[in-house]
C-alpha positions in Angstrom: -23.5 -8.4 -13.3 -25.9 -7.0 -10.9 -25.1 -4.7 -7.8 -25.0 -7.9 -5.5 -22.3 -9.4 -7.6 -20.1 -6.4 -7.9 -16.5 -6.4 -6.9 -15.9 -5.2 -3.4 -14.3 -1.6 -4.1 -16.9 -0.9 -7.0 -19.8 -1.9 -4.6 -18.2 0.4 -1.7 -17.8 3.5 -3.9 -21.4 3.3 -5.1 -22.8 2.8 -1.5 -20.6 5.7 -0.2 -21.6 8.1 -2.9 -25.3 7.3 -2.2 -24.8 7.8 1.7 -23.1 10.9 1.2 -25.8 12.2 -1.2 -28.4 11.7 1.6 -26.1 13.3 4.2 -25.8 16.4 2.2 -29.7 17.0 3.0 -29.1 16.7 6.7 -25.6 18.6 6.7 -26.8 21.5 4.4 -23.8 23.6 3.3 -21.5 22.1 5.7 -20.3 19.3 3.5 -20.1 21.6 0.5 -18.2 24.3 2.3 -15.6 21.8 3.8 -15.3 18.9 1.2 -16.2 20.2 -2.1 -13.4 21.4 -4.5 -13.0 25.0 -4.1 -10.9 27.1 -6.3 -7.4 28.5 -5.0 -8.5 31.9 -5.3 -11.3 31.3 -2.7 -8.9 31.3 0.2 -8.2 35.2 -0.4 -9.4 37.2 2.6 -11.2 39.6 0.4 -14.0 37.0 -0.6 -17.1 37.3 1.0 -17.4 33.4 1.0 -16.3 31.9 4.2 -14.9 28.9 2.3 -11.4 27.9 0.9 -9.4 25.4 -0.6 -7.9 22.4 1.5 -5.8 19.7 0.4 -8.1 16.9 1.1 -10.8 18.1 -1.1 -8.9 16.8 -4.1 -10.5 13.5 -3.3 -13.5 14.3 -1.1 -15.1 16.4 -3.7 -15.8 13.2 -5.8 -18.2 11.8 -3.1 -20.6 14.8 -3.3 -23.3 15.3 -6.0 -25.6 18.1 -7.1 -29.0 16.3 -7.7 -30.5 13.0 -8.3 -29.7 13.1 -12.0 -25.9 13.9 -11.5 -25.5 11.0 -8.9 -27.4 8.5 -11.1 -25.5 8.9 -14.2 -22.2 8.9 -12.4 -23.2 5.7 -10.5 -24.7 4.0 -13.7 -21.3 4.6 -15.3 -19.3 3.3 -12.3 -21.5 0.3 -12.1 -21.2 -0.3 -16.0 -17.5 0.0 -16.2 -16.1 -0.1 -12.8 -17.1 -3.7 -12.0 -15.6 -5.2 -14.9 -12.3 -3.2 -14.8 -11.9 -4.2 -11.0 -12.2 -7.8 -12.0 -9.7 -7.1 -14.7 -7.0 -5.2 -12.8 -7.8 -6.5 -9.3 -8.9 -4.2 -6.3 -5.6 -2.6 -5.7 -4.8 -1.4 -9.2 -8.4 -0.6 -9.7 -8.4 1.8 -6.7 -5.2 3.4 -8.2 -7.1 3.9 -11.6 -10.2 5.4 -10.1 -8.4 7.9 -7.9 -5.8 9.0 -10.3 -8.7 10.0 -12.3 -10.5 11.8 -9.5 -7.1 13.5 -8.4 -5.8 14.6 -11.8 -9.3 15.8 -12.7 -9.4 18.0 -9.5 -5.9 19.3 -10.5 -6.9 20.2 -13.8 -10.0 22.0 -12.6 -8.0 24.0 -10.1 -5.5 24.9 -12.8 -8.3 25.8 -15.2 -10.2 27.9 -12.7 -7.1 30.0 -11.9 -6.2 30.6 -15.6 -9.7 31.6 -16.5 -10.5 33.6 -13.5 -13.9 32.4 -13.4 -16.3 32.5 -10.5 -15.8 30.9 -7.1 -18.3 28.1 -7.4 -17.0 24.8 -6.1 -16.7 21.4 -8.1 -18.4 18.2 -7.0 -19.1 14.8 -8.4 -17.4 11.4 -9.2 -17.2 12.3 -13.0 -13.3 12.6 -13.0 -12.9 9.1 -11.8 -15.7 8.0 -14.1 -14.3 9.4 -17.1 -10.9 8.1 -16.3 -12.6 4.4 -16.1 -14.3 5.1 -19.3 -11.0 5.7 -21.1 -9.5 2.6 -19.8 -12.6 0.6 -20.7 -12.4 1.8 -24.2 -8.6 1.0 -24.0 -9.0 -2.6 -23.0 -12.5 -3.5 -24.5 -12.3 -1.4 -27.6 -15.0 -3.6 -29.5 -17.5 -3.8 -26.7 -20.8 -2.2 -27.5 -21.8 0.7 -25.3 -25.5 1.5 -25.7 -26.2 5.3 -25.3 -29.3 6.4 -23.3 -30.0 9.7 -25.2 -30.2 8.8 -28.0 -30.3 5.0 -27.7 -27.6 4.3 -30.2 -25.1 1.4 -29.8 -21.3 2.3 -30.4 -18.1 0.5 -30.0 -16.4 1.5 -26.9 -13.2 2.9 -28.4 -15.4 5.3 -30.7 -17.5 6.2 -27.8 -14.5 7.3 -25.7 -13.0 9.2 -28.8 -16.3 11.0 -29.6 -16.8 11.8 -25.8 -13.6 13.1 -25.3 -13.8 15.4 -28.4 -17.2 16.7 -27.2 -15.7 17.4 -23.8 -12.8 19.4 -25.3 -15.2 21.3 -27.6 -17.5 22.1 -24.7 -14.6 23.1 -22.4 -13.1 25.3 -25.1 -16.3 27.1 -26.1 -17.7 27.0 -22.5 -21.2 26.4 -24.1 -22.5 24.4 -21.1 -22.2 26.4 -18.0 -21.7 24.8 -14.6 -20.1 21.7 -16.1 -16.4 21.0 -15.4 -15.3 19.7 -18.7 -11.6 20.2 -18.2 -11.9 18.1 -15.1 -13.4 15.3 -17.1 -10.6 15.5 -19.7 -8.3 15.7 -16.7 -9.7 12.5 -15.2 -9.0 10.8 -18.5 -5.5 12.2 -18.7 -4.7 10.8 -15.2 -5.7 7.3 -15.8 -4.1 7.4 -19.3 -0.6 8.2 -17.7 -1.1 5.6 -15.1 -1.7 3.0 -17.8 1.2 4.2 -19.8 3.5 3.9 -16.6 2.3 0.3 -15.8 3.1 -0.6 -19.6 6.6 0.9 -19.0 5.8 3.6 -21.6 6.3 6.9 -19.9 4.8 9.8 -21.7 7.1 11.3 -24.3 7.6 15.0 -24.7 9.1 16.8 -27.6 12.1 19.1 -27.2 12.0 22.6 -28.7 
């Protein structure tokens, strides 16, 4: 599958992300100030930053990126996993999968930033939606081989998802990789997992104390 043959929504998402990346050069900080995901605390009148959380940011942040590498790897993953999943689920359900990852990632990041009392830097990038798609890909194509870029090691999709999820959890807890929203990535996975469970008529079970 090449870009020209990508399903409609996957292709559209890639194009919008690329166009928004170029728009960031012309708009300067305006797009970041209005459409990045700002922590809830940033609305405080005591802050020196003239920005704040707005409801639409739980979606719009996913169309902004911090550098070419950030954009490239997210769009590469969207290209690798999105097209096949859109064919499998259809455009309507695929859109729900992708944006459930985006929104749940945003919610997890807002909660984590509030609890941790961290700095007021915004969150940007499509990683929440991409990580959600990665989880679904591992669920539906568990034996499909994924070739890592660095290092170039082939892994079954299911094992790749498990290892990547465990790594994100470790890095999130230890906070050893500054500037990366690891809990947002895990939140993207959680959102799509819950949606798949719902579609399978298996609502998440909770143990009573």
